[in-house]
All heavy atoms as TSV, in Angstrom:
chain	resi	resn	atom	element	x	y	z
A	1	MET	N	N	0.826	-1.257	-0.002
A	1	MET	CA	C	0.030	-0.031	-0.007
A	1	MET	C	C	0.872	1.234	-0.024
A	1	MET	O	O	1.896	1.386	0.690
A	1	MET	CB	C	-0.881	-0.021	1.281
A	1	MET	CG	C	-1.839	1.257	1.312
A	1	MET	SD	S	-2.952	0.966	2.746
A	1	MET	CE	C	-3.584	2.605	2.717
A	2	ASP	N	N	0.504	2.147	-0.868
A	2	ASP	CA	C	1.310	3.361	-0.962
A	2	ASP	C	C	0.842	4.417	0.192
A	2	ASP	O	O	-0.292	4.282	0.735
A	2	ASP	CB	C	1.031	4.164	-2.303
A	2	ASP	CG	C	1.477	3.397	-3.343
A	2	ASP	OD1	O	2.555	2.647	-3.327
A	2	ASP	OD2	O	0.892	3.362	-4.481
A	3	CYS	N	N	1.734	5.332	0.674
A	3	CYS	CA	C	1.408	6.139	1.726
A	3	CYS	C	C	0.308	7.202	1.340
A	3	CYS	O	O	-0.329	7.742	2.180
A	3	CYS	CB	C	2.629	6.846	2.255
A	3	CYS	SG	S	3.235	8.141	1.261
A	4	LEU	N	N	0.188	7.678	0.024
A	4	LEU	CA	C	-0.664	8.593	-0.377
A	4	LEU	C	C	-0.520	10.024	0.326
A	4	LEU	O	O	-1.478	10.939	0.163
A	4	LEU	CB	C	-2.160	8.130	-0.246
A	4	LEU	CG	C	-2.474	6.778	-0.922
A	4	LEU	CD1	C	-3.904	6.371	-0.689
A	4	LEU	CD2	C	-2.211	6.866	-2.337
A	5	GLY	N	N	0.678	10.309	0.838
A	5	GLY	CA	C	0.862	11.530	1.495
A	5	GLY	C	C	0.857	12.672	0.412
A	5	GLY	O	O	0.297	13.798	0.696
A	6	CYS	N	N	1.327	12.433	-0.745
A	6	CYS	CA	C	1.345	13.468	-1.773
A	6	CYS	C	C	-0.074	13.728	-2.288
A	6	CYS	O	O	-0.446	14.927	-2.510
A	6	CYS	CB	C	2.152	13.034	-2.977
A	6	CYS	SG	S	1.729	11.512	-3.751
A	7	THR	N	N	-0.925	12.723	-2.243
A	7	THR	CA	C	-2.349	13.018	-2.687
A	7	THR	C	C	-3.023	13.969	-1.667
A	7	THR	O	O	-3.785	14.880	-1.958
A	7	THR	CB	C	-3.083	11.639	-2.711
A	7	THR	OG1	O	-2.431	10.834	-3.621
A	7	THR	CG2	C	-4.485	11.922	-3.126
A	8	LYS	N	N	-2.875	13.707	-0.392
A	8	LYS	CA	C	-3.368	14.500	0.786
A	8	LYS	C	C	-2.874	16.004	0.745
A	8	LYS	O	O	-3.492	16.943	1.044
A	8	LYS	CB	C	-3.118	13.877	1.983
A	8	LYS	CG	C	-3.943	12.559	2.225
A	8	LYS	CD	C	-3.546	11.789	3.416
A	8	LYS	CE	C	-4.226	10.357	3.383
A	8	LYS	NZ	N	-3.554	9.571	4.541
A	9	ALA	N	N	-1.471	16.120	0.421
A	9	ALA	CA	C	-0.822	17.383	0.466
A	9	ALA	C	C	-1.213	18.168	-0.726
A	9	ALA	O	O	-1.039	19.501	-0.623
A	9	ALA	CB	C	0.649	17.099	0.472
A	10	CYS	N	N	-1.666	17.670	-1.894
A	10	CYS	CA	C	-1.902	18.462	-3.042
A	10	CYS	C	C	-3.212	19.230	-2.973
A	10	CYS	O	O	-4.310	18.628	-3.105
A	10	CYS	CB	C	-1.763	17.657	-4.307
A	10	CYS	SG	S	-2.139	18.523	-5.862
A	11	SER	N	N	-3.174	20.515	-2.664
A	11	SER	CA	C	-4.337	21.311	-2.511
A	11	SER	C	C	-5.179	21.424	-3.785
A	11	SER	O	O	-6.300	21.722	-3.812
A	11	SER	CB	C	-4.069	22.678	-1.946
A	11	SER	OG	O	-3.223	23.411	-2.741
A	12	ALA	N	N	-4.419	21.370	-4.929
A	12	ALA	CA	C	-5.189	21.462	-6.292
A	12	ALA	C	C	-5.883	20.110	-6.609
A	12	ALA	O	O	-6.663	20.187	-7.592
A	12	ALA	CB	C	-4.177	21.731	-7.318
A	13	GLY	N	N	-5.699	19.097	-5.892
A	13	GLY	CA	C	-6.318	17.795	-6.259
A	13	GLY	C	C	-5.777	17.224	-7.553
A	13	GLY	O	O	-6.506	16.507	-8.370
A	14	ALA	N	N	-4.496	17.490	-8.013
A	14	ALA	CA	C	-3.979	17.040	-9.177
A	14	ALA	C	C	-3.540	15.704	-9.176
A	14	ALA	O	O	-3.115	15.125	-10.265
A	14	ALA	CB	C	-2.987	18.035	-9.609
A	15	ILE	N	N	-3.313	15.046	-8.036
A	15	ILE	CA	C	-2.862	13.705	-7.907
A	15	ILE	C	C	-3.962	12.753	-7.712
A	15	ILE	O	O	-4.732	12.946	-6.621
A	15	ILE	CB	C	-1.778	13.565	-6.801
A	15	ILE	CG1	C	-0.634	14.666	-7.102
A	15	ILE	CG2	C	-1.320	12.164	-6.585
A	15	ILE	CD1	C	0.277	14.733	-5.963
A	16	MET	N	N	-4.122	11.802	-8.547
A	16	MET	CA	C	-5.210	10.734	-8.325
A	16	MET	C	C	-4.479	9.353	-8.117
A	16	MET	O	O	-3.653	8.930	-8.871
A	16	MET	CB	C	-6.095	10.621	-9.535
A	16	MET	CG	C	-6.757	11.913	-9.964
A	16	MET	SD	S	-7.869	11.842	-11.386
A	16	MET	CE	C	-6.726	11.118	-12.692
A	17	ASP	N	N	-4.861	8.870	-7.031
A	17	ASP	CA	C	-4.304	7.460	-6.693
A	17	ASP	C	C	-4.992	6.256	-7.172
A	17	ASP	O	O	-4.498	5.299	-7.377
A	17	ASP	CB	C	-4.215	7.412	-5.080
A	17	ASP	CG	C	-5.612	7.412	-4.451
A	17	ASP	OD1	O	-6.385	8.202	-4.919
A	17	ASP	OD2	O	-5.869	6.585	-3.514
A	18	GLU	N	N	-6.145	6.612	-7.803
A	18	GLU	CA	C	-6.909	5.488	-8.371
A	18	GLU	C	C	-7.685	6.137	-9.634
A	18	GLU	O	O	-7.684	7.221	-9.821
A	18	GLU	CB	C	-8.024	4.940	-7.505
A	18	GLU	CG	C	-7.498	4.238	-6.219
A	18	GLU	CD	C	-8.624	3.745	-5.332
A	18	GLU	OE1	O	-9.796	3.835	-5.666
A	18	GLU	OE2	O	-8.286	3.187	-4.253
A	19	GLY	N	N	-8.118	5.222	-10.445
A	19	GLY	CA	C	-8.848	5.744	-11.507
A	19	GLY	C	C	-8.138	5.553	-12.938
A	19	GLY	O	O	-6.988	5.244	-12.887
A	20	GLU	N	N	-8.834	5.884	-13.962
A	20	GLU	CA	C	-8.279	5.845	-15.234
A	20	GLU	C	C	-7.687	7.159	-15.715
A	20	GLU	O	O	-7.958	8.193	-15.197
A	20	GLU	CB	C	-9.259	5.340	-16.220
A	20	GLU	CG	C	-9.876	3.986	-15.926
A	20	GLU	CD	C	-10.935	3.595	-16.923
A	20	GLU	OE1	O	-11.042	4.248	-18.029
A	20	GLU	OE2	O	-11.674	2.651	-16.622
A	21	GLU	N	N	-6.798	7.146	-16.752
A	21	GLU	CA	C	-6.240	8.348	-17.264
A	21	GLU	C	C	-7.395	9.165	-17.959
A	21	GLU	O	O	-8.233	8.594	-18.576
A	21	GLU	CB	C	-5.260	8.039	-18.347
A	21	GLU	CG	C	-4.533	9.211	-18.944
A	21	GLU	CD	C	-3.444	8.747	-19.878
A	21	GLU	OE1	O	-2.864	7.799	-19.659
A	21	GLU	OE2	O	-3.276	9.473	-20.871
A	22	VAL	N	N	-7.459	10.430	-17.699
A	22	VAL	CA	C	-8.455	11.370	-18.220
A	22	VAL	C	C	-7.861	12.382	-19.004
A	22	VAL	O	O	-6.827	12.989	-18.623
A	22	VAL	CB	C	-9.249	11.968	-17.019
A	22	VAL	CG1	C	-10.253	12.891	-17.653
A	22	VAL	CG2	C	-9.865	10.860	-16.255
A	23	GLU	N	N	-8.359	12.664	-20.168
A	23	GLU	CA	C	-7.781	13.706	-21.047
A	23	GLU	C	C	-8.776	14.816	-20.923
A	23	GLU	O	O	-10.012	14.733	-21.141
A	23	GLU	CB	C	-7.601	13.216	-22.483
A	23	GLU	CG	C	-6.949	14.332	-23.319
A	23	GLU	CD	C	-6.702	13.810	-24.729
A	23	GLU	OE1	O	-6.162	12.599	-24.850
A	23	GLU	OE2	O	-6.839	14.454	-25.705
A	24	GLU	N	N	-8.326	16.042	-20.719
A	24	GLU	CA	C	-9.251	17.217	-20.501
A	24	GLU	C	C	-8.690	18.270	-21.558
A	24	GLU	O	O	-7.505	18.378	-21.783
A	24	GLU	CB	C	-9.102	17.912	-19.130
A	24	GLU	CG	C	-9.786	16.975	-18.170
A	24	GLU	CD	C	-9.835	17.688	-16.713
A	24	GLU	OE1	O	-9.947	18.927	-16.785
A	24	GLU	OE2	O	-9.764	17.011	-15.723
A	25	GLN	N	N	-9.635	19.151	-21.973
A	25	GLN	CA	C	-9.194	20.225	-22.750
A	25	GLN	C	C	-9.569	21.538	-21.928
A	25	GLN	O	O	-10.612	21.686	-21.282
A	25	GLN	CB	C	-10.174	20.338	-24.058
A	25	GLN	CG	C	-9.795	21.561	-24.879
A	25	GLN	CD	C	-10.556	21.591	-26.153
A	25	GLN	OE1	O	-11.244	20.651	-26.416
A	25	GLN	NE2	N	-10.354	22.624	-27.040
A	26	VAL	N	N	-8.506	22.362	-21.740
A	26	VAL	CA	C	-8.641	23.481	-20.749
A	26	VAL	C	C	-8.365	24.719	-21.637
A	26	VAL	O	O	-7.318	24.794	-22.450
A	26	VAL	CB	C	-7.496	23.353	-19.739
A	26	VAL	CG1	C	-7.495	24.584	-18.784
A	26	VAL	CG2	C	-7.570	22.140	-19.015
A	27	ASN	N	N	-9.288	25.687	-21.526
A	27	ASN	CA	C	-9.111	26.970	-22.177
A	27	ASN	C	C	-8.302	27.855	-21.312
A	27	ASN	O	O	-8.775	28.122	-20.204
A	27	ASN	CB	C	-10.474	27.561	-22.548
A	27	ASN	CG	C	-11.250	26.635	-23.490
A	27	ASN	OD1	O	-10.720	26.139	-24.443
A	27	ASN	ND2	N	-12.546	26.514	-23.325
A	28	VAL	N	N	-7.206	28.429	-21.820
A	28	VAL	CA	C	-6.387	29.373	-21.013
A	28	VAL	C	C	-6.207	30.594	-21.849
A	28	VAL	O	O	-6.264	30.589	-23.001
A	28	VAL	CB	C	-5.021	28.693	-20.679
A	28	VAL	CG1	C	-5.314	27.530	-19.769
A	28	VAL	CG2	C	-4.258	28.314	-21.901
A	29	GLY	N	N	-5.754	31.728	-21.106
A	29	GLY	CA	C	-5.638	32.951	-21.860
A	29	GLY	C	C	-4.220	32.971	-22.472
A	29	GLY	O	O	-3.952	33.532	-23.553
A	30	ALA	N	N	-3.143	32.279	-21.820
A	30	ALA	CA	C	-1.863	32.308	-22.274
A	30	ALA	C	C	-1.027	31.249	-21.663
A	30	ALA	O	O	-1.267	30.904	-20.507
A	30	ALA	CB	C	-1.173	33.656	-22.180
A	31	ILE	N	N	0.071	30.781	-22.314
A	31	ILE	CA	C	1.122	30.057	-21.633
A	31	ILE	C	C	2.375	30.808	-21.926
A	31	ILE	O	O	2.770	31.100	-23.168
A	31	ILE	CB	C	1.213	28.665	-22.310
A	31	ILE	CG1	C	-0.059	27.849	-22.099
A	31	ILE	CG2	C	2.456	27.956	-21.821
A	31	ILE	CD1	C	-0.091	26.428	-22.805
A	32	LEU	N	N	2.996	31.204	-20.923
A	32	LEU	CA	C	4.229	32.038	-21.051
A	32	LEU	C	C	5.449	31.208	-20.867
A	32	LEU	O	O	5.489	30.467	-19.800
A	32	LEU	CB	C	4.185	33.100	-19.908
A	32	LEU	CG	C	5.366	33.990	-19.860
A	32	LEU	CD1	C	5.442	34.836	-21.044
A	32	LEU	CD2	C	5.219	34.921	-18.601
A	33	VAL	N	N	6.317	31.216	-21.875
A	33	VAL	CA	C	7.558	30.522	-21.796
A	33	VAL	C	C	8.615	31.603	-21.951
A	33	VAL	O	O	8.791	32.091	-23.002
A	33	VAL	CB	C	7.636	29.362	-22.774
A	33	VAL	CG1	C	9.055	28.768	-22.788
A	33	VAL	CG2	C	6.620	28.388	-22.686
A	34	ALA	N	N	9.352	31.878	-20.943
A	34	ALA	CA	C	10.406	32.782	-20.948
A	34	ALA	C	C	11.776	32.019	-20.809
A	34	ALA	O	O	12.125	31.628	-19.772
A	34	ALA	CB	C	10.296	33.805	-19.897
A	35	THR	N	N	12.523	32.031	-21.989
A	35	THR	CA	C	13.769	31.217	-21.825
A	35	THR	C	C	14.913	32.215	-21.474
A	35	THR	O	O	14.826	33.455	-21.503
A	35	THR	CB	C	14.123	30.640	-23.190
A	35	THR	OG1	O	14.203	31.653	-24.148
A	35	THR	CG2	C	13.068	29.671	-23.664
A	36	GLY	N	N	15.963	31.655	-20.929
A	36	GLY	CA	C	17.105	32.476	-20.600
A	36	GLY	C	C	17.617	31.913	-19.235
A	36	GLY	O	O	17.021	31.055	-18.576
A	37	TYR	N	N	18.782	32.476	-18.789
A	37	TYR	CA	C	19.376	31.954	-17.639
A	37	TYR	C	C	19.514	33.042	-16.467
A	37	TYR	O	O	19.485	32.771	-15.358
A	37	TYR	CB	C	20.745	31.419	-17.927
A	37	TYR	CG	C	21.361	30.734	-16.736
A	37	TYR	CD1	C	20.927	29.477	-16.267
A	37	TYR	CD2	C	22.356	31.483	-15.934
A	37	TYR	CE1	C	21.543	28.900	-15.141
A	37	TYR	CE2	C	22.873	30.744	-14.888
A	37	TYR	CZ	C	22.506	29.576	-14.501
A	37	TYR	OH	O	23.044	29.058	-13.336
A	38	LYS	N	N	19.628	34.325	-16.889
A	38	LYS	CA	C	19.850	35.273	-15.895
A	38	LYS	C	C	18.642	35.399	-15.001
A	38	LYS	O	O	17.563	35.555	-15.287
A	38	LYS	CB	C	20.040	36.700	-16.546
A	38	LYS	CG	C	20.412	37.729	-15.603
A	38	LYS	CD	C	20.736	39.088	-16.284
A	38	LYS	CE	C	20.964	40.159	-15.346
A	38	LYS	NZ	N	21.180	41.456	-16.036
A	39	GLN	N	N	18.966	35.206	-13.680
A	39	GLN	CA	C	17.952	35.208	-12.641
A	39	GLN	C	C	17.548	36.773	-12.310
A	39	GLN	O	O	18.562	37.523	-12.175
A	39	GLN	CB	C	18.302	34.472	-11.322
A	39	GLN	CG	C	18.572	33.006	-11.610
A	39	GLN	CD	C	17.342	32.267	-11.763
A	39	GLN	OE1	O	16.274	32.633	-11.225
A	39	GLN	NE2	N	17.425	31.223	-12.574
A	40	ILE	N	N	16.289	37.085	-12.225
A	40	ILE	CA	C	15.884	38.460	-11.959
A	40	ILE	C	C	14.994	38.440	-10.723
A	40	ILE	O	O	14.363	37.435	-10.425
A	40	ILE	CB	C	15.336	39.211	-13.110
A	40	ILE	CG1	C	14.044	38.509	-13.555
A	40	ILE	CG2	C	16.292	39.369	-14.288
A	40	ILE	CD1	C	13.290	39.332	-14.628
A	41	ASP	N	N	14.942	39.485	-10.060
A	41	ASP	CA	C	14.004	39.659	-8.938
A	41	ASP	C	C	12.613	39.967	-9.401
A	41	ASP	O	O	12.379	41.087	-9.857
A	41	ASP	CB	C	14.496	40.760	-7.909
A	41	ASP	CG	C	13.682	40.745	-6.682
A	41	ASP	OD1	O	12.906	39.899	-6.393
A	41	ASP	OD2	O	13.851	41.755	-5.977
A	42	LEU	N	N	11.685	39.013	-9.241
A	42	LEU	CA	C	10.403	39.242	-9.612
A	42	LEU	C	C	9.413	39.668	-8.450
A	42	LEU	O	O	8.202	39.798	-8.710
A	42	LEU	CB	C	9.750	37.906	-10.209
A	42	LEU	CG	C	10.579	37.424	-11.441
A	42	LEU	CD1	C	10.014	36.014	-11.831
A	42	LEU	CD2	C	10.391	38.318	-12.607
A	43	ALA	N	N	9.901	39.989	-7.369
A	43	ALA	CA	C	9.160	40.499	-6.230
A	43	ALA	C	C	8.478	41.739	-6.537
A	43	ALA	O	O	8.920	42.632	-7.324
A	43	ALA	CB	C	9.990	40.737	-4.965
A	44	GLY	N	N	7.192	41.879	-6.278
A	44	GLY	CA	C	6.462	43.077	-6.562
A	44	GLY	C	C	5.811	43.067	-8.011
A	44	GLY	O	O	5.239	44.016	-8.447
A	45	THR	N	N	6.036	41.877	-8.690
A	45	THR	CA	C	5.286	41.785	-10.003
A	45	THR	C	C	4.359	40.678	-9.904
A	45	THR	O	O	4.207	39.898	-8.963
A	45	THR	CB	C	6.310	41.352	-11.174
A	45	THR	OG1	O	6.765	40.024	-10.932
A	45	THR	CG2	C	7.545	42.340	-11.151
A	46	GLU	N	N	3.457	40.551	-10.934
A	46	GLU	CA	C	2.500	39.498	-10.988
A	46	GLU	C	C	3.059	38.149	-11.248
A	46	GLU	O	O	2.502	37.091	-11.149
A	46	GLU	CB	C	1.504	39.836	-12.027
A	46	GLU	CG	C	1.966	39.772	-13.431
A	46	GLU	CD	C	0.836	40.169	-14.389
A	46	GLU	OE1	O	-0.188	39.414	-14.548
A	46	GLU	OE2	O	1.075	41.117	-15.204
A	47	TYR	N	N	4.364	38.101	-11.480
A	47	TYR	CA	C	5.103	36.824	-11.774
A	47	TYR	C	C	5.954	36.506	-10.689
A	47	TYR	O	O	6.951	35.738	-10.885
A	47	TYR	CB	C	5.883	36.979	-13.108
A	47	TYR	CG	C	5.064	37.379	-14.301
A	47	TYR	CD1	C	5.158	38.610	-14.830
A	47	TYR	CD2	C	4.079	36.510	-14.770
A	47	TYR	CE1	C	4.323	39.036	-15.837
A	47	TYR	CE2	C	3.290	36.814	-15.838
A	47	TYR	CZ	C	3.402	38.110	-16.354
A	47	TYR	OH	O	2.643	38.485	-17.329
A	48	HIS	N	N	5.815	36.921	-9.412
A	48	HIS	CA	C	6.664	36.662	-8.276
A	48	HIS	C	C	6.567	35.119	-8.020
A	48	HIS	O	O	5.593	34.440	-8.288
A	48	HIS	CB	C	6.218	37.530	-7.105
A	48	HIS	CG	C	4.775	37.317	-6.586
A	48	HIS	ND1	N	4.441	36.290	-5.740
A	48	HIS	CD2	C	3.716	37.909	-6.995
A	48	HIS	CE1	C	3.189	36.298	-5.525
A	48	HIS	NE2	N	2.648	37.351	-6.271
A	49	LEU	N	N	7.686	34.682	-7.577
A	49	LEU	CA	C	7.899	33.247	-7.322
A	49	LEU	C	C	6.966	32.543	-6.235
A	49	LEU	O	O	6.824	31.407	-6.143
A	49	LEU	CB	C	9.306	32.933	-7.069
A	49	LEU	CG	C	10.253	33.254	-8.159
A	49	LEU	CD1	C	11.675	32.967	-7.754
A	49	LEU	CD2	C	9.904	32.525	-9.476
A	50	GLU	N	N	6.337	33.434	-5.362
A	50	GLU	CA	C	5.433	32.910	-4.376
A	50	GLU	C	C	4.045	32.530	-5.028
A	50	GLU	O	O	3.302	31.870	-4.430
A	50	GLU	CB	C	5.195	33.946	-3.294
A	50	GLU	CG	C	6.384	34.136	-2.402
A	50	GLU	CD	C	7.528	34.974	-2.978
A	50	GLU	OE1	O	7.199	35.898	-3.937
A	50	GLU	OE2	O	8.656	34.788	-2.646
A	51	HIS	N	N	3.826	33.039	-6.253
A	51	HIS	CA	C	2.603	32.532	-6.927
A	51	HIS	C	C	2.611	31.150	-7.267
A	51	HIS	O	O	3.618	30.557	-7.638
A	51	HIS	CB	C	2.417	33.343	-8.260
A	51	HIS	CG	C	1.087	33.235	-8.935
A	51	HIS	ND1	N	0.750	32.098	-9.592
A	51	HIS	CD2	C	0.058	34.142	-8.985
A	51	HIS	CE1	C	-0.420	32.273	-10.060
A	51	HIS	NE2	N	-0.893	33.543	-9.671
A	52	PRO	N	N	1.499	30.257	-6.900
A	52	PRO	CA	C	1.625	28.968	-6.999
A	52	PRO	C	C	1.791	28.353	-8.458
A	52	PRO	O	O	2.211	27.161	-8.585
A	52	PRO	CB	C	0.275	28.473	-6.471
A	52	PRO	CG	C	-0.627	29.678	-6.653
A	52	PRO	CD	C	0.289	30.949	-6.450
A	53	ASN	N	N	1.538	29.112	-9.404
A	53	ASN	CA	C	1.669	28.699	-10.827
A	53	ASN	C	C	2.957	29.181	-11.504
A	53	ASN	O	O	3.021	29.069	-12.802
A	53	ASN	CB	C	0.414	29.039	-11.640
A	53	ASN	CG	C	-0.763	28.361	-11.033
A	53	ASN	OD1	O	-0.671	27.151	-10.682
A	53	ASN	ND2	N	-1.960	29.053	-11.182
A	54	VAL	N	N	3.944	29.795	-10.810
A	54	VAL	CA	C	5.092	30.233	-11.345
A	54	VAL	C	C	6.296	29.420	-10.955
A	54	VAL	O	O	6.508	29.272	-9.768
A	54	VAL	CB	C	5.270	31.751	-11.051
A	54	VAL	CG1	C	6.663	32.204	-11.553
A	54	VAL	CG2	C	4.150	32.589	-11.522
A	55	ILE	N	N	7.054	28.944	-11.905
A	55	ILE	CA	C	8.361	28.301	-11.593
A	55	ILE	C	C	9.450	28.887	-12.514
A	55	ILE	O	O	9.188	29.486	-13.469
A	55	ILE	CB	C	8.262	26.787	-11.774
A	55	ILE	CG1	C	8.038	26.446	-13.303
A	55	ILE	CG2	C	7.272	26.118	-10.952
A	55	ILE	CD1	C	8.096	24.969	-13.640
A	56	THR	N	N	10.635	28.796	-12.072
A	56	THR	CA	C	11.781	29.395	-12.883
A	56	THR	C	C	12.142	28.298	-13.851
A	56	THR	O	O	11.739	27.224	-13.810
A	56	THR	CB	C	13.007	29.653	-11.839
A	56	THR	OG1	O	13.559	28.414	-11.427
A	56	THR	CG2	C	12.648	30.506	-10.777
A	57	GLY	N	N	13.039	28.743	-14.758
A	57	GLY	CA	C	13.523	27.944	-15.795
A	57	GLY	C	C	14.380	26.782	-15.300
A	57	GLY	O	O	14.243	25.618	-15.699
A	58	LEU	N	N	15.059	27.126	-14.143
A	58	LEU	CA	C	15.910	26.031	-13.473
A	58	LEU	C	C	15.013	25.021	-12.826
A	58	LEU	O	O	15.286	23.840	-12.904
A	58	LEU	CB	C	16.767	26.665	-12.465
A	58	LEU	CG	C	17.978	27.534	-13.077
A	58	LEU	CD1	C	18.819	28.155	-11.928
A	58	LEU	CD2	C	18.829	26.700	-13.908
A	59	GLU	N	N	13.910	25.372	-12.281
A	59	GLU	CA	C	12.939	24.558	-11.652
A	59	GLU	C	C	12.292	23.514	-12.694
A	59	GLU	O	O	12.212	22.410	-12.427
A	59	GLU	CB	C	11.841	25.278	-10.760
A	59	GLU	CG	C	12.412	25.888	-9.583
A	59	GLU	CD	C	11.461	26.879	-8.904
A	59	GLU	OE1	O	10.621	27.447	-9.632
A	59	GLU	OE2	O	11.427	26.845	-7.691
A	60	LEU	N	N	12.025	24.096	-13.842
A	60	LEU	CA	C	11.422	23.367	-14.985
A	60	LEU	C	C	12.422	22.332	-15.409
A	60	LEU	O	O	11.984	21.138	-15.699
A	60	LEU	CB	C	10.951	24.341	-16.058
A	60	LEU	CG	C	10.508	23.543	-17.275
A	60	LEU	CD1	C	9.197	22.837	-16.994
A	60	LEU	CD2	C	10.207	24.573	-18.412
A	61	GLU	N	N	13.690	22.809	-15.613
A	61	GLU	CA	C	14.696	21.806	-16.006
A	61	GLU	C	C	14.954	20.716	-15.024
A	61	GLU	O	O	15.020	19.489	-15.539
A	61	GLU	CB	C	16.101	22.596	-16.134
A	61	GLU	CG	C	17.183	21.603	-16.571
A	61	GLU	CD	C	18.485	22.453	-16.760
A	61	GLU	OE1	O	18.520	23.691	-16.641
A	61	GLU	OE2	O	19.512	21.748	-16.898
A	62	ARG	N	N	14.869	21.002	-13.809
A	62	ARG	CA	C	14.934	19.946	-12.718
A	62	ARG	C	C	13.738	19.056	-12.836
A	62	ARG	O	O	14.005	17.851	-12.702
A	62	ARG	CB	C	15.062	20.557	-11.409
A	62	ARG	CG	C	15.035	19.626	-10.165
A	62	ARG	CD	C	16.407	18.888	-10.145
A	62	ARG	NE	N	16.448	18.135	-8.854
A	62	ARG	CZ	C	16.878	16.965	-8.861
A	62	ARG	NH1	N	17.485	16.475	-9.919
A	62	ARG	NH2	N	16.897	16.326	-7.742
A	63	LEU	N	N	12.510	19.451	-13.040
A	63	LEU	CA	C	11.476	18.713	-13.116
A	63	LEU	C	C	11.337	17.700	-14.338
A	63	LEU	O	O	10.942	16.656	-14.249
A	63	LEU	CB	C	10.100	19.481	-13.143
A	63	LEU	CG	C	9.663	20.178	-11.804
A	63	LEU	CD1	C	8.560	21.167	-12.110
A	63	LEU	CD2	C	9.327	19.111	-10.749
A	64	LEU	N	N	11.990	18.301	-15.362
A	64	LEU	CA	C	12.040	17.467	-16.582
A	64	LEU	C	C	13.197	16.530	-16.703
A	64	LEU	O	O	13.291	15.682	-17.605
A	64	LEU	CB	C	11.985	18.379	-17.890
A	64	LEU	CG	C	10.732	19.258	-18.059
A	64	LEU	CD1	C	10.922	20.185	-19.147
A	64	LEU	CD2	C	9.447	18.373	-18.180
A	65	SER	N	N	14.202	16.788	-15.824
A	65	SER	CA	C	15.400	15.940	-15.869
A	65	SER	C	C	14.954	14.491	-15.488
A	65	SER	O	O	14.310	14.227	-14.547
A	65	SER	CB	C	16.357	16.533	-14.912
A	65	SER	OG	O	17.540	15.630	-14.715
A	66	PRO	N	N	15.684	13.512	-16.214
A	66	PRO	CA	C	15.458	12.113	-15.942
A	66	PRO	C	C	15.876	11.807	-14.460
A	66	PRO	O	O	15.441	10.886	-13.792
A	66	PRO	CB	C	16.244	11.302	-16.914
A	66	PRO	CG	C	16.336	12.343	-18.002
A	66	PRO	CD	C	16.390	13.674	-17.520
A	67	ALA	N	N	16.880	12.519	-14.044
A	67	ALA	CA	C	17.338	12.306	-12.610
A	67	ALA	C	C	16.577	13.153	-11.651
A	67	ALA	O	O	16.904	13.080	-10.438
A	67	ALA	CB	C	18.836	12.686	-12.593
A	68	GLY	N	N	15.528	13.940	-12.009
A	68	GLY	CA	C	14.845	14.784	-11.214
A	68	GLY	C	C	13.775	14.060	-10.420
A	68	GLY	O	O	13.658	12.891	-10.483
A	69	PRO	N	N	13.003	14.775	-9.685
A	69	PRO	CA	C	11.971	14.267	-8.805
A	69	PRO	C	C	10.831	13.524	-9.458
A	69	PRO	O	O	10.272	12.660	-8.909
A	69	PRO	CB	C	11.448	15.500	-7.992
A	69	PRO	CG	C	11.755	16.620	-8.853
A	69	PRO	CD	C	12.992	16.280	-9.627
A	70	THR	N	N	10.681	13.883	-10.786
A	70	THR	CA	C	9.535	13.198	-11.557
A	70	THR	C	C	10.067	12.021	-12.254
A	70	THR	O	O	9.191	11.128	-12.650
A	70	THR	CB	C	8.930	14.166	-12.498
A	70	THR	OG1	O	9.915	14.628	-13.395
A	70	THR	CG2	C	8.151	15.270	-11.861
A	71	GLN	N	N	11.321	11.798	-12.396
A	71	GLN	CA	C	11.989	10.713	-13.111
A	71	GLN	C	C	11.282	10.372	-14.462
A	71	GLN	O	O	10.989	9.250	-14.739
A	71	GLN	CB	C	12.026	9.416	-12.198
A	71	GLN	CG	C	12.835	9.770	-10.887
A	71	GLN	CD	C	12.966	8.491	-10.125
A	71	GLN	OE1	O	12.359	7.424	-10.330
A	71	GLN	NE2	N	13.727	8.566	-9.086
A	72	VAL	N	N	11.117	11.414	-15.283
A	72	VAL	CA	C	10.505	11.244	-16.525
A	72	VAL	C	C	11.594	10.798	-17.492
A	72	VAL	O	O	12.760	11.248	-17.595
A	72	VAL	CB	C	9.931	12.637	-17.049
A	72	VAL	CG1	C	9.411	12.599	-18.475
A	72	VAL	CG2	C	8.815	13.039	-16.165
A	73	SER	N	N	11.342	9.885	-18.315
A	73	SER	CA	C	12.289	9.449	-19.388
A	73	SER	C	C	11.648	9.703	-20.784
A	73	SER	O	O	10.527	9.431	-21.030
A	73	SER	CB	C	12.616	7.955	-19.254
A	73	SER	OG	O	11.455	7.119	-19.451
A	74	CYS	N	N	12.477	10.356	-21.612
A	74	CYS	CA	C	11.971	10.738	-22.946
A	74	CYS	C	C	12.308	9.615	-23.991
A	74	CYS	O	O	13.165	8.937	-23.877
A	74	CYS	CB	C	12.657	12.034	-23.349
A	74	CYS	SG	S	12.126	13.372	-22.268
């Protein structure tokens, strides 16, 4: 049995421990991809890092890395 701690901790309800794969179509206003390496201070802007839907390029790279926490293999 899995601990399911991540399911309980996810306030967005994005982790499903049971059920089938579901494909959804989501209408969004924009997807912003800003490439580059120079880190800048985003405090005081609408893109500040405390916003739950904002990650840095380095965080994205880490998430997509096969050795990262998601262990995704391409």
